[in-house]
C-alpha positions in Angstrom: 241.5 17.4 -52.1 242.9 14.0 -51.2 241.2 11.4 -49.1 243.9 11.8 -46.4 242.9 15.4 -45.9 239.6 14.4 -44.3 239.2 13.8 -40.6 236.3 13.6 -38.1 234.9 17.0 -37.6 232.0 18.0 -35.4 229.7 20.6 -37.0 227.2 22.0 -34.5 225.7 25.1 -33.1 225.4 26.5 -29.6 223.5 29.3 -27.9 226.3 29.4 -25.3 229.9 30.4 -25.7 231.4 27.8 -28.0 234.5 27.3 -25.9 232.4 26.7 -22.8 230.3 24.2 -24.7 233.3 22.3 -25.9 235.0 22.3 -22.6 231.9 20.8 -21.0 232.1 17.9 -23.5 235.8 17.2 -23.4 235.9 15.6 -20.0 233.3 13.0 -20.9 233.2 12.6 -24.7 236.7 13.2 -26.1 240.0 11.7 -25.3 242.0 14.9 -26.1 241.4 18.6 -26.4 239.8 19.5 -29.7 240.8 22.2 -32.1 238.3 24.9 -32.9 238.8 25.7 -36.5 236.1 28.2 -37.0 233.3 30.0 -35.1 230.7 31.2 -37.5 228.2 33.8 -36.4 224.9 33.9 -38.4 221.4 35.2 -38.1 220.0 31.6 -38.5 222.4 29.1 -37.0 219.7 26.3 -37.1 219.1 26.7 -40.8 222.9 26.8 -41.7 223.5 23.7 -39.5 220.7 21.8 -41.1 221.9 22.7 -44.6 225.5 21.7 -43.9 224.5 18.4 -42.3 222.2 17.6 -45.2 224.8 18.3 -47.9 227.5 16.3 -46.0 225.1 13.4 -45.5 224.3 13.4 -49.3 228.0 13.4 -50.0 228.4 10.3 -47.8 230.4 12.1 -45.1 228.3 11.3 -42.1 230.2 9.2 -39.6 227.8 6.4 -38.6 227.7 5.1 -35.0 229.3 8.3 -33.7 228.2 9.9 -30.5 225.6 12.4 -31.5 224.6 13.4 -35.0 227.1 16.1 -35.7 230.2 14.1 -36.8 231.4 14.1 -40.4 234.4 13.0 -42.3 235.4 16.3 -43.8 237.8 19.2 -43.2 237.5 22.9 -42.4 238.2 23.9 -46.0 235.3 21.8 -47.3 233.0 23.2 -44.7 233.9 26.8 -45.5 233.3 26.1 -49.2 229.8 24.7 -48.3 229.0 27.8 -46.2 230.0 30.0 -49.1 227.8 27.9 -51.5 224.8 28.0 -49.1 225.1 31.7 -48.5 225.3 32.4 -52.3 222.2 30.3 -52.9 220.3 32.1 -50.1 221.3 35.5 -51.4 220.4 34.6 -55.0 216.9 33.4 -54.0 
């Protein structure tokens, strides 16, 4: 993966419909309509979110001074790889 393939990505969870959550943020927080790459359904969204955020922070991907704490310099492919890694570790334990 090249450095150019990374971009600001928001990784978060919601108890609401993801599209409704995003649309509520667009008018105030984003200059353009975002692209939803993936919607992941899981039995423990809080744990998965915490693990993804932690791994990305350790990798130095956290975007400092961003609005909120869910912005990382990554891409959908890296996030899916991390989800697969985390799920494998959870299943193996």
